[in-house]
C-alpha positions in Angstrom: 0.1 0.2 -0.1 1.6 3.7 -1.2 1.7 6.5 0.9 -1.5 8.2 -0.7 -3.9 5.1 -0.5 -2.7 4.0 3.1 -3.9 7.9 4.0 -7.3 7.3 2.0 -7.9 3.8 3.6 -7.0 4.9 7.4 -9.3 8.2 6.7 -12.0 6.0 5.5 -11.6 3.6 8.7 -11.8 6.2 11.0 -14.8 8.2 9.8 -16.4 4.8 9.7 -15.7 3.8 13.4 -15.9 7.5 15.0 -19.2 6.8 17.1 -17.8 3.8 18.5 -14.2 4.7 18.9 -14.3 5.5 22.6 -16.1 2.4 23.5 -13.9 0.2 21.5 -10.5 1.5 22.9 -12.0 0.8 26.3 -13.2 -2.8 26.0 -10.1 -3.8 23.8 -7.8 -2.5 25.8 -9.4 -3.6 28.9 -9.5 0.0 30.3 -5.6 0.1 30.3 -5.4 2.9 27.6 -6.6 5.3 30.3 -3.9 4.4 32.8 -1.4 4.8 29.9 -2.4 7.9 29.4 -2.3 8.9 32.8 1.4 7.7 33.1 2.3 10.0 30.0 0.8 12.9 31.6 2.5 12.3 34.8 5.8 12.1 32.9 5.3 15.1 30.5 4.4 17.2 33.9 2.6 20.0 31.8 2.4 23.1 33.7 0.0 25.7 33.9 0.4 28.3 31.0 2.2 26.1 28.5 1.2 25.2 25.1 0.7 21.9 23.1 -0.6 20.3 20.2 -2.1 16.9 20.3 -1.8 15.6 16.9 -4.1 12.8 15.3 -6.2 13.8 18.4 -9.1 11.8 17.4 -12.0 12.0 19.9 -9.7 14.4 22.1 -9.1 12.6 25.3 -5.5 13.2 25.5 -6.0 16.9 24.0 -8.5 17.6 26.8 -5.9 16.0 29.6 -3.4 18.7 28.1 -6.1 21.2 28.2 -6.5 20.4 32.0 -2.9 20.9 33.1 -2.2 24.1 31.1 -5.1 25.8 32.3 -6.9 28.8 30.8 -4.0 30.9 30.5 -2.3 27.9 28.4 -3.3 27.0 24.9 -3.6 23.6 23.4 -4.4 22.6 19.8 -6.0 19.2 18.8 -5.4 18.2 15.0 -7.0 15.5 12.9 -7.9 14.8 9.5 -11.2 13.0 10.5 -13.9 15.3 10.8 -16.6 12.8 12.4 -13.7 12.3 15.1 -13.5 15.9 15.6 -17.2 16.2 16.1 -17.0 13.8 18.9 -14.1 15.8 20.4 -16.0 19.1 20.0 -19.0 17.9 22.1 -16.4 16.6 24.6 -14.8 20.1 24.5 -18.3 21.9 24.9 -19.0 19.8 27.8 -15.5 20.8 29.7 -16.2 24.6 28.4 -12.4 24.7 27.4 -12.0 28.1 25.2 -8.0 27.3 25.4 -8.6 24.1 23.3 -8.5 24.7 19.5 -10.0 21.8 17.8 -8.4 21.8 13.9 -9.0 19.7 10.8 -5.6 19.2 9.6 -3.0 16.6 8.4 -0.1 15.4 10.6 2.3 15.2 7.9 2.0 19.1 7.3 1.4 20.8 10.5 -0.3 24.7 9.8 2.0 26.2 12.2 5.3 28.0 12.3 8.4 26.7 13.5 9.1 26.5 17.5 5.5 27.4 18.4 4.6 24.9 21.0 6.5 23.8 24.4 4.9 20.0 23.8 3.9 17.7 20.8 2.0 14.6 21.4 0.5 11.7 19.7 -1.5 8.8 20.8 -2.1 5.5 19.2 -1.9 7.1 15.7 1.7 7.0 14.5 1.3 3.5 13.3 -1.4 4.8 10.8 0.3 7.9 9.2 1.8 7.5 5.7 5.2 8.5 6.8 6.4 7.9 10.5 9.7 10.0 10.1 7.7 13.2 8.4 5.2 13.0 11.2 7.8 13.1 13.6 9.8 15.7 11.9 6.8 18.1 11.6 6.3 17.3 15.4 9.7 18.4 16.2 9.8 21.6 14.1 6.8 22.9 15.6 7.8 22.5 19.3 10.1 25.3 20.7 13.9 24.6 21.5 13.9 22.5 24.6 10.4 21.5 23.9 8.9 17.9 24.2 7.7 15.3 21.6 6.0 12.2 22.8 4.3 9.5 21.2 1.8 6.7 23.3 1.5 3.8 21.0 0.9 0.1 20.8 4.0 -1.7 20.7 5.2 -5.2 20.7 5.0 -7.4 23.9 8.3 -8.6 25.8 7.1 -11.1 28.2 7.5 -15.0 26.9 4.5 -16.6 27.4 2.1 -13.4 27.4 3.6 -12.5 23.9 2.0 -15.5 22.4 -1.0 -14.8 24.5 -1.5 -11.2 23.4 -0.7 -11.9 19.5 -3.4 -14.7 19.5 -6.1 -12.0 21.3 -4.8 -9.3 18.7 -4.8 -11.3 15.6 -7.9 -13.3 16.1 -10.1 -12.2 18.6 -9.7 -8.3 18.0 -11.4 -8.2 14.8 -14.2 -10.6 15.8 -15.1 -8.4 18.8 -14.8 -5.3 16.2 -17.7 -7.2 14.1 -19.9 -8.4 17.3 -19.8 -4.7 19.2 -19.3 -2.0 16.3 -20.4 -4.1 13.2 -17.0 -3.5 11.5 -14.8 -6.3 10.9 -12.4 -5.0 8.2 -11.7 -1.6 10.2 -10.8 -4.2 13.2 -8.5 -6.0 11.3 -6.6 -3.2 10.2 -5.3 -3.0 13.9 -3.1 -5.8 14.0 -2.2 -5.5 10.2 -1.0 -2.0 11.3 1.2 -2.8 14.1 2.7 -5.8 11.9 5.0 -3.4 10.1 5.5 -0.9 12.6 8.8 -0.6 14.3 9.5 -1.7 17.7 10.1 0.2 20.9 13.8 0.6 20.2 13.7 1.4 16.7 11.0 4.0 17.2 13.5 5.7 19.7 16.3 5.8 16.8 13.7 7.4 14.7 13.2 10.0 17.1 16.8 10.7 17.1 16.6 10.9 13.4 13.9 13.4 13.7 16.2 15.5 15.5 15.4 15.1 19.3 17.9 14.1 22.0 17.5 12.3 25.2 14.9 10.1 24.1 12.9 8.0 26.8 11.4 4.8 26.4 8.9 3.4 28.8 7.4 0.0 28.1 4.0 -0.5 29.2 1.9 -4.0 30.3 4.5 -5.9 29.3 5.7 -3.7 26.2 1.7 -4.0 24.9 2.3 -0.2 24.4 5.1 1.9 24.7 5.8 6.1 25.5 8.4 7.7 23.8 9.5 11.5 25.0 12.3 13.2 23.1 13.7 16.5 23.8 14.2 19.3 20.7 17.4 20.7 21.3 17.9 24.2 22.7 20.3 25.2 20.0 
């Protein structure tokens, strides 16, 4: 699949599952995605008044978590290419009444912001779906300030023996079936294990952070490597 056809296919997938996205995330991860994001927020240590962009923000959970930390004196942007996902994020935003959170329809491959704009750039459970990982990481690095932080929270490849085999059985066989039963979407949830198959492991992704111009890259494996948090820092000079 070339970059353009992958982007079109992924767009179609997320447009079609938007209304069931949050429910399925909770079901398929056994609620662990919330704990993983909480861990990521603790490591990022976002402060009141700071700024952040959440790339591929989906239904907005991480963007809202960032907005809670920056406070009204801060600035947060949630960007996504799926209008239907953004509509759900907008509803969540209105419930929270966060005027300092802006939701933008845009493409992670070409962020519509100038260099050195944000303190943080985050991407959650989406890096494996982009057409070009290096391009997206480079763009995220570009828009953060010198000394700023780029972070990815993403599914990864388990490392615990025994658990690893059970996980792949669940991920490759049971997960698409659950997608069919609970969301009436078999093909879309078959894409999930397929998207991880060619995604770099945690160490390789760490090297890609460095190639994108980041330093002091931190890697945290979560739940035996089912997910991984990568944090990199933009050089100050």
